N, CA, C and O atoms as CSV, one atom per row, in Angstrom:
chain,resi,resn,atom,element,x,y,z
A,1,UNK,N,N,92.656,140.964,107.268
A,1,UNK,CA,C,93.484,140.343,106.253
A,1,UNK,C,C,94.351,139.247,106.874
A,1,UNK,O,O,94.511,138.178,106.284
A,2,UNK,N,N,94.902,139.500,108.039
A,2,UNK,CA,C,95.746,138.518,108.707
A,2,UNK,C,C,94.946,137.267,109.055
A,2,UNK,O,O,95.461,136.152,108.964
A,3,UNK,N,N,93.711,137.447,109.445
A,3,UNK,CA,C,92.849,136.321,109.772
A,3,UNK,C,C,92.627,135.431,108.554
A,3,UNK,O,O,92.613,134.206,108.673
A,4,UNK,N,N,92.457,136.033,107.405
A,4,UNK,CA,C,92.247,135.264,106.172
A,4,UNK,C,C,93.489,134.455,105.844
A,4,UNK,O,O,93.381,133.280,105.493
A,5,UNK,N,N,94.663,135.057,105.951
A,5,UNK,CA,C,95.901,134.332,105.671
A,5,UNK,C,C,96.110,133.200,106.668
A,5,UNK,O,O,96.572,132.124,106.288
A,6,UNK,N,N,95.786,133.419,107.909
A,6,UNK,CA,C,95.907,132.377,108.920
A,6,UNK,C,C,94.960,131.226,108.620
A,6,UNK,O,O,95.318,130.062,108.801
A,7,UNK,N,N,93.771,131.540,108.169
A,7,UNK,CA,C,92.794,130.505,107.845
A,7,UNK,C,C,93.273,129.654,106.675
A,7,UNK,O,O,93.063,128.441,106.668
A,8,UNK,N,N,93.911,130.272,105.687
A,8,UNK,CA,C,94.424,129.514,104.544
A,8,UNK,C,C,95.469,128.502,104.980
A,8,UNK,O,O,95.440,127.353,104.539
A,9,UNK,N,N,96.380,128.909,105.828
A,9,UNK,CA,C,97.396,127.969,106.288
A,9,UNK,C,C,96.774,126.899,107.179
A,9,UNK,O,O,97.267,125.772,107.209
A,10,UNK,N,N,95.714,127.220,107.897
A,10,UNK,CA,C,95.019,126.245,108.718
A,10,UNK,C,C,94.447,125.134,107.844
A,10,UNK,O,O,94.540,123.959,108.200
A,11,UNK,N,N,93.850,125.495,106.695
A,11,UNK,CA,C,93.299,124.493,105.793
A,11,UNK,C,C,94.396,123.565,105.284
A,11,UNK,O,O,94.192,122.352,105.218
A,12,UNK,N,N,95.555,124.112,104.923
A,12,UNK,CA,C,96.639,123.280,104.436
A,12,UNK,C,C,97.149,122.364,105.535
A,12,UNK,O,O,97.450,121.199,105.274
A,13,UNK,N,N,97.252,122.866,106.756
A,13,UNK,CA,C,97.755,122.066,107.862
A,13,UNK,C,C,96.811,120.934,108.238
A,13,UNK,O,O,97.256,119.905,108.747
A,14,UNK,N,N,95.524,121.104,107.999
A,14,UNK,CA,C,94.553,120.074,108.383
A,14,UNK,C,C,94.145,119.199,107.198
A,14,UNK,O,O,93.182,118.437,107.292
A,15,UNK,N,N,94.872,119.306,106.087
A,15,UNK,CA,C,94.621,118.485,104.898
A,15,UNK,C,C,93.254,118.708,104.286
A,15,UNK,O,O,92.712,117.805,103.649
A,16,UNK,N,N,92.681,119.896,104.464
A,16,UNK,CA,C,91.412,120.205,103.838
A,16,UNK,C,C,91.593,120.676,102.400
A,16,UNK,O,O,90.620,120.805,101.657
A,17,UNK,N,N,92.828,120.929,102.013
A,17,UNK,CA,C,93.130,121.327,100.646
A,17,UNK,C,C,93.335,120.057,99.832
A,17,UNK,O,O,94.127,119.196,100.215
A,18,UNK,N,N,92.634,119.934,98.721
A,18,UNK,CA,C,92.653,118.714,97.919
A,18,UNK,C,C,93.892,118.599,97.035
A,18,UNK,O,O,94.269,117.487,96.666
A,19,UNK,N,N,94.527,119.694,96.689
A,19,UNK,CA,C,95.607,119.686,95.710
A,19,UNK,C,C,96.969,119.689,96.401
A,19,UNK,O,O,97.226,120.483,97.305
A,20,UNK,N,N,97.838,118.772,95.945
A,20,UNK,CA,C,99.215,118.723,96.424
A,20,UNK,C,C,100.113,119.086,95.243
A,20,UNK,O,O,100.002,118.488,94.173
A,21,UNK,N,N,101.002,120.065,95.432
A,21,UNK,CA,C,101.919,120.471,94.368
A,21,UNK,C,C,103.288,119.869,94.640
A,21,UNK,O,O,103.803,119.937,95.756
A,22,UNK,N,N,103.873,119.273,93.591
A,22,UNK,CA,C,105.177,118.635,93.703
A,22,UNK,C,C,106.135,119.331,92.745
A,22,UNK,O,O,105.819,119.541,91.574
A,23,UNK,N,N,107.304,119.684,93.258
A,23,UNK,CA,C,108.309,120.363,92.444
A,23,UNK,C,C,108.802,119.456,91.323
A,23,UNK,O,O,109.058,118.271,91.536
A,24,UNK,N,N,108.929,120.019,90.138
A,24,UNK,CA,C,109.374,119.279,88.964
A,24,UNK,C,C,110.766,119.666,88.556
A,24,UNK,O,O,111.435,120.432,89.249
A,25,UNK,N,N,111.201,119.151,87.453
A,25,UNK,CA,C,110.452,118.431,86.432
A,25,UNK,C,C,110.084,117.026,86.889
A,25,UNK,O,O,110.709,116.463,87.788
A,26,UNK,N,N,109.050,116.470,86.247
A,26,UNK,CA,C,108.554,115.148,86.630
A,26,UNK,C,C,108.390,114.269,85.388
A,26,UNK,O,O,108.143,114.761,84.287
A,27,UNK,N,N,108.532,112.978,85.590
A,27,UNK,CA,C,108.252,111.984,84.559
A,27,UNK,C,C,107.007,111.219,84.978
A,27,UNK,O,O,106.886,110.780,86.122
A,28,UNK,N,N,106.086,111.066,84.039
A,28,UNK,CA,C,104.835,110.368,84.306
A,28,UNK,C,C,104.755,109.193,83.339
A,28,UNK,O,O,104.766,109.384,82.123
A,29,UNK,N,N,104.675,107.980,83.875
A,29,UNK,CA,C,104.606,106.771,83.057
A,29,UNK,C,C,103.142,106.471,82.761
A,29,UNK,O,O,102.334,106.273,83.668
A,30,UNK,N,N,102.822,106.442,81.477
A,30,UNK,CA,C,101.446,106.195,81.050
A,30,UNK,C,C,101.149,104.699,81.024
A,30,UNK,O,O,102.065,103.877,81.015
A,31,UNK,N,N,99.871,104.353,81.014
A,31,UNK,CA,C,99.439,102.957,81.042
A,31,UNK,C,C,100.060,102.159,79.889
A,31,UNK,O,O,100.423,100.998,80.081
A,32,UNK,N,N,100.188,102.741,78.725
A,32,UNK,CA,C,100.756,102.047,77.565
A,32,UNK,C,C,102.256,101.868,77.620
A,32,UNK,O,O,102.824,101.205,76.752
A,33,UNK,N,N,102.923,102.445,78.626
A,33,UNK,CA,C,104.360,102.295,78.768
A,33,UNK,C,C,105.174,103.510,78.348
A,33,UNK,O,O,106.357,103.598,78.678
A,34,UNK,N,N,104.569,104.445,77.630
A,34,UNK,CA,C,105.306,105.646,77.241
A,34,UNK,C,C,105.387,106.616,78.428
A,34,UNK,O,O,104.667,106.474,79.417
A,35,UNK,N,N,106.269,107.588,78.303
A,35,UNK,CA,C,106.497,108.543,79.391
A,35,UNK,C,C,106.290,109.957,78.887
A,35,UNK,O,O,106.718,110.299,77.785
A,36,UNK,N,N,105.638,110.775,79.688
A,36,UNK,CA,C,105.551,112.205,79.414
A,36,UNK,C,C,106.327,112.921,80.510
A,36,UNK,O,O,106.419,112.447,81.642
A,37,UNK,N,N,106.885,114.078,80.147
A,37,UNK,CA,C,107.673,114.841,81.096
A,37,UNK,C,C,107.109,116.231,81.262
A,37,UNK,O,O,106.786,116.907,80.286
A,38,UNK,N,N,106.993,116.651,82.509
A,38,UNK,CA,C,106.588,118.032,82.768
A,38,UNK,C,C,107.854,118.857,82.902
A,38,UNK,O,O,108.851,118.405,83.464
A,39,UNK,N,N,107.802,120.040,82.391
A,39,UNK,CA,C,108.961,120.920,82.505
A,39,UNK,C,C,109.027,121.528,83.907
A,39,UNK,O,O,110.110,121.813,84.417
A,40,UNK,N,N,107.876,121.721,84.513
A,40,UNK,CA,C,107.807,122.339,85.833
A,40,UNK,C,C,107.120,121.447,86.836
A,40,UNK,O,O,107.185,120.221,86.740
A,41,UNK,N,N,106.466,122.059,87.791
A,41,UNK,CA,C,105.777,121.338,88.859
A,41,UNK,C,C,104.541,120.618,88.330
A,41,UNK,O,O,104.008,120.956,87.273
A,42,UNK,N,N,104.100,119.618,89.091
A,42,UNK,CA,C,102.823,118.972,88.811
A,42,UNK,C,C,101.915,119.177,90.015
A,42,UNK,O,O,102.384,119.398,91.131
A,43,UNK,N,N,100.625,119.103,89.779
A,43,UNK,CA,C,99.636,119.182,90.853
A,43,UNK,C,C,98.829,117.898,90.827
A,43,UNK,O,O,98.419,117.426,89.767
A,44,UNK,N,N,98.605,117.334,92.021
A,44,UNK,CA,C,97.880,116.077,92.133
A,44,UNK,C,C,96.699,116.271,93.071
A,44,UNK,O,O,96.843,116.792,94.177
A,45,UNK,N,N,95.540,115.846,92.614
A,45,UNK,CA,C,94.352,115.861,93.464
A,45,UNK,C,C,94.450,114.672,94.416
A,45,UNK,O,O,94.545,113.526,93.976
A,46,UNK,N,N,94.428,114.941,95.695
A,46,UNK,CA,C,94.496,113.864,96.680
A,46,UNK,C,C,93.261,112.968,96.603
A,46,UNK,O,O,93.344,111.769,96.871
A,47,UNK,N,N,92.134,113.538,96.244
A,47,UNK,CA,C,90.875,112.795,96.203
A,47,UNK,C,C,90.769,111.911,94.964
A,47,UNK,O,O,90.412,110.737,95.073
A,48,UNK,N,N,91.079,112.468,93.772
A,48,UNK,CA,C,90.893,111.723,92.523
A,48,UNK,C,C,92.187,111.154,91.957
A,48,UNK,O,O,92.149,110.311,91.061
A,49,UNK,N,N,93.339,111.605,92.470
A,49,UNK,CA,C,94.664,111.210,91.977
A,49,UNK,C,C,94.937,111.713,90.554
A,49,UNK,O,O,95.852,111.216,89.897
A,50,UNK,N,N,94.161,112.691,90.068
A,50,UNK,CA,C,94.405,113.285,88.754
A,50,UNK,C,C,95.654,114.167,88.832
A,50,UNK,O,O,95.853,114.893,89.806
A,51,UNK,N,N,96.490,114.093,87.798
A,51,UNK,CA,C,97.711,114.896,87.715
A,51,UNK,C,C,97.492,115.990,86.680
A,51,UNK,O,O,97.009,115.720,85.580
A,52,UNK,N,N,97.843,117.213,87.025
A,52,UNK,CA,C,97.788,118.340,86.104
A,52,UNK,C,C,99.206,118.874,85.936
A,52,UNK,O,O,99.933,119.050,86.914
A,53,UNK,N,N,99.595,119.131,84.676
A,53,UNK,CA,C,100.945,119.633,84.394
A,53,UNK,C,C,100.921,120.486,83.137
A,53,UNK,O,O,99.942,120.489,82.391
A,54,UNK,N,N,102.006,121.207,82.912
A,54,UNK,CA,C,102.153,122.004,81.688
A,54,UNK,C,C,103.285,121.419,80.854
A,54,UNK,O,O,104.317,121.009,81.384
A,55,UNK,N,N,103.075,121.387,79.537
A,55,UNK,CA,C,104.119,120.885,78.648
A,55,UNK,C,C,105.105,122.003,78.305
A,55,UNK,O,O,105.009,123.108,78.840
A,56,UNK,N,N,106.048,121.712,77.418
A,56,UNK,CA,C,107.092,122.681,77.063
A,56,UNK,C,C,106.531,123.959,76.449
A,56,UNK,O,O,107.145,125.021,76.553
A,57,UNK,N,N,105.362,123.859,75.807
A,57,UNK,CA,C,104.736,125.014,75.181
A,57,UNK,C,C,103.818,125.772,76.134
A,57,UNK,O,O,103.206,126.768,75.747
A,58,UNK,N,N,103.719,125.303,77.385
A,58,UNK,CA,C,102.874,125.962,78.369
A,58,UNK,C,C,101.423,125.509,78.361
A,58,UNK,O,O,100.595,126.058,79.088
A,59,UNK,N,N,101.106,124.497,77.530
A,59,UNK,CA,C,99.736,123.984,77.485
A,59,UNK,C,C,99.461,123.155,78.734
A,59,UNK,O,O,100.319,122.408,79.205
A,60,UNK,N,N,98.253,123.303,79.257
A,60,UNK,CA,C,97.828,122.604,80.461
A,60,UNK,C,C,97.224,121.245,80.097
A,60,UNK,O,O,96.375,121.151,79.210
A,61,UNK,N,N,97.672,120.197,80.792
A,61,UNK,CA,C,97.200,118.835,80.552
A,61,UNK,C,C,96.780,118.204,81.867
A,61,UNK,O,O,97.316,118.537,82.924
A,62,UNK,N,N,95.822,117.296,81.799
A,62,UNK,CA,C,95.403,116.521,82.968
A,62,UNK,C,C,95.420,115.042,82.612
A,62,UNK,O,O,94.993,114.641,81.529
A,63,UNK,N,N,95.916,114.253,83.532
A,63,UNK,CA,C,95.912,112.802,83.398
A,63,UNK,C,C,95.159,112.233,84.590
A,63,UNK,O,O,95.416,112.610,85.734
A,64,UNK,N,N,94.244,111.341,84.323
A,64,UNK,CA,C,93.472,110.728,85.396
A,64,UNK,C,C,94.114,109.412,85.806
A,64,UNK,O,O,94.944,108.875,85.072
A,65,UNK,N,N,93.750,108.894,86.949
A,65,UNK,CA,C,94.392,107.706,87.516
A,65,UNK,C,C,94.415,106.538,86.539
A,65,UNK,O,O,95.361,105.751,86.550
A,66,UNK,N,N,93.406,106.409,85.704
A,66,UNK,CA,C,93.379,105.326,84.709
A,66,UNK,C,C,94.340,105.557,83.548
A,66,UNK,O,O,94.577,104.646,82.756
A,67,UNK,N,N,94.904,106.777,83.435
A,67,UNK,CA,C,95.795,107.136,82.341
A,67,UNK,C,C,97.270,106.861,82.636
A,67,UNK,O,O,98.059,106.720,81.701
A,68,UNK,N,N,97.660,106.781,83.902
A,68,UNK,CA,C,99.076,106.633,84.249
A,68,UNK,C,C,99.269,105.558,85.304
A,68,UNK,O,O,98.344,105.201,86.034
A,69,UNK,N,N,100.512,105.044,85.368
A,69,UNK,CA,C,100.812,104.008,86.363
A,69,UNK,C,C,101.672,104.539,87.504
A,69,UNK,O,O,101.566,104.063,88.634
A,70,UNK,N,N,102.530,105.530,87.213
A,70,UNK,CA,C,103.393,106.085,88.256
A,70,UNK,C,C,103.952,107.422,87.799
A,70,UNK,O,O,103.812,107.817,86.642
A,71,UNK,N,N,104.588,108.106,88.739
A,71,UNK,CA,C,105.276,109.359,88.430
A,71,UNK,C,C,106.462,109.497,89.366
A,71,UNK,O,O,106.484,108.929,90.458
A,72,UNK,N,N,107.446,110.261,88.919
A,72,UNK,CA,C,108.595,110.577,89.779
A,72,UNK,C,C,109.054,111.984,89.437
A,72,UNK,O,O,109.004,112.408,88.283
A,73,UNK,N,N,109.500,112.694,90.454
A,73,UNK,CA,C,109.922,114.083,90.286
A,73,UNK,C,C,111.318,114.275,90.855
A,73,UNK,O,O,111.722,113.607,91.807
A,74,UNK,N,N,112.035,115.193,90.254
A,74,UNK,CA,C,113.409,115.463,90.706
A,74,UNK,C,C,113.470,116.668,91.598
A,74,UNK,O,O,114.548,117.035,92.066
């Protein structure tokens, strides 16, 4: 069991894990200029730059790189 846990941290340390989690809440500026806000953390795929977040009702949403221009988290 200890070996498995060590291997998991090894993957994170060597950037083999594709997903980066950022503490929220976060504001995401969409291409059209409007802003969406996550109540909690967001997850970003390092490979595709897709952002996944949950709204106030707990629904899961994904935005792809063509959908947003920037994001900022507090």
